[in-house]
C-alpha positions in Angstrom: 0.0 0.0 0.0 1.3 3.5 -0.8 2.1 5.6 2.2 0.6 9.0 2.9 2.4 12.1 4.0 1.3 13.1 7.5 0.3 16.5 6.1 -2.3 14.7 4.0 -4.0 13.5 7.2 -3.7 16.7 9.2 -7.3 17.7 8.8 -8.8 14.3 9.7 -10.8 14.4 12.9 -9.4 11.3 14.5 -11.5 11.7 17.7 -14.7 11.6 15.7 -13.5 8.7 13.6 -12.6 6.8 16.8 -15.9 7.5 18.4 -17.9 6.5 15.3 -15.9 3.4 14.6 -16.0 2.0 18.1 -16.6 -1.8 18.1 -14.9 -2.3 14.8 -12.0 -4.7 14.3 -8.8 -3.9 12.7 -10.0 -5.6 9.5 -13.2 -3.5 9.6 -11.0 -0.3 9.9 -8.9 -1.4 7.0 -12.1 -1.8 5.0 -13.2 1.7 6.1 -9.9 3.1 4.8 -10.3 1.3 1.5 -13.9 2.5 1.1 -12.9 6.1 2.0 -10.1 5.9 -0.6 -12.6 4.8 -3.2 -14.8 7.7 -2.3 -11.8 10.1 -2.5 -10.7 8.6 -5.8 -14.1 9.1 -7.3 -14.1 12.8 -6.2 -10.6 13.3 -7.5 -11.5 11.8 -10.9 -14.6 14.1 -11.1 -12.6 17.2 -10.2 -9.4 16.2 -12.0 -7.3 17.1 -8.9 -5.5 15.1 -6.3 -7.2 15.4 -3.0 -6.5 13.9 0.5 -9.0 11.6 2.1 -11.4 13.7 4.3 -13.1 13.1 7.6 -16.4 13.1 5.8 -15.3 10.3 3.5 -14.0 8.3 6.4 -17.2 8.8 8.4 -19.3 7.9 5.4 -17.3 4.7 5.0 -17.8 3.9 8.7 -21.5 4.2 8.3 -21.5 1.9 5.3 -19.7 -1.0 7.0 -21.2 -3.3 9.6 -18.8 -4.3 12.4 -17.7 -7.9 12.0 -17.1 -8.6 15.7 -20.7 -8.3 16.8 -21.4 -12.0 16.4 -18.2 -12.8 18.4 -19.4 -10.5 21.3 -22.8 -12.2 21.3 -21.1 -15.6 21.6 -18.8 -14.3 24.3 -21.7 -12.9 26.2 -23.3 -16.4 26.2 -20.1 -18.0 27.5 -20.0 -15.4 30.3 -23.6 -16.0 31.1 -23.8 -19.8 31.0 -20.2 -21.1 31.4 -18.5 -19.0 33.9 -19.0 -21.0 37.1 -15.2 -21.2 37.6 -14.7 -17.5 37.1 -12.6 -18.1 34.0 -14.5 -15.4 32.1 -14.7 -12.8 34.8 -12.4 -10.4 33.0 -14.4 -10.7 29.8 -17.6 -10.2 31.8 -16.2 -6.9 33.2 -15.3 -5.8 29.7 -18.7 -6.6 28.3 -20.4 -4.7 31.1 -18.2 -1.6 30.5 -18.8 -1.9 26.7 -22.5 -2.0 27.2 -22.5 1.2 29.3 -20.9 3.2 26.4 
């Protein structure tokens, strides 16, 4: 993958991006970046100018992608609920409670 100069990303609102993409895996985030790049490429072709990827393109990509880890969390929640007599999943139970409160 080509690298981007840090100045190309200077205007990206990473806090908003992190907030909106919470619950996504690394693979999901890679797909977000690819989708945003396609949006940016389409705009660049239409305007005949090279443009950096924008926060708006990244956020639009986040909204178009369903997090892939949701089924895993549902399965993990069942393990915590029904198979934690030994306390083996206590740490996961704590994480799931914190995640639910967000």
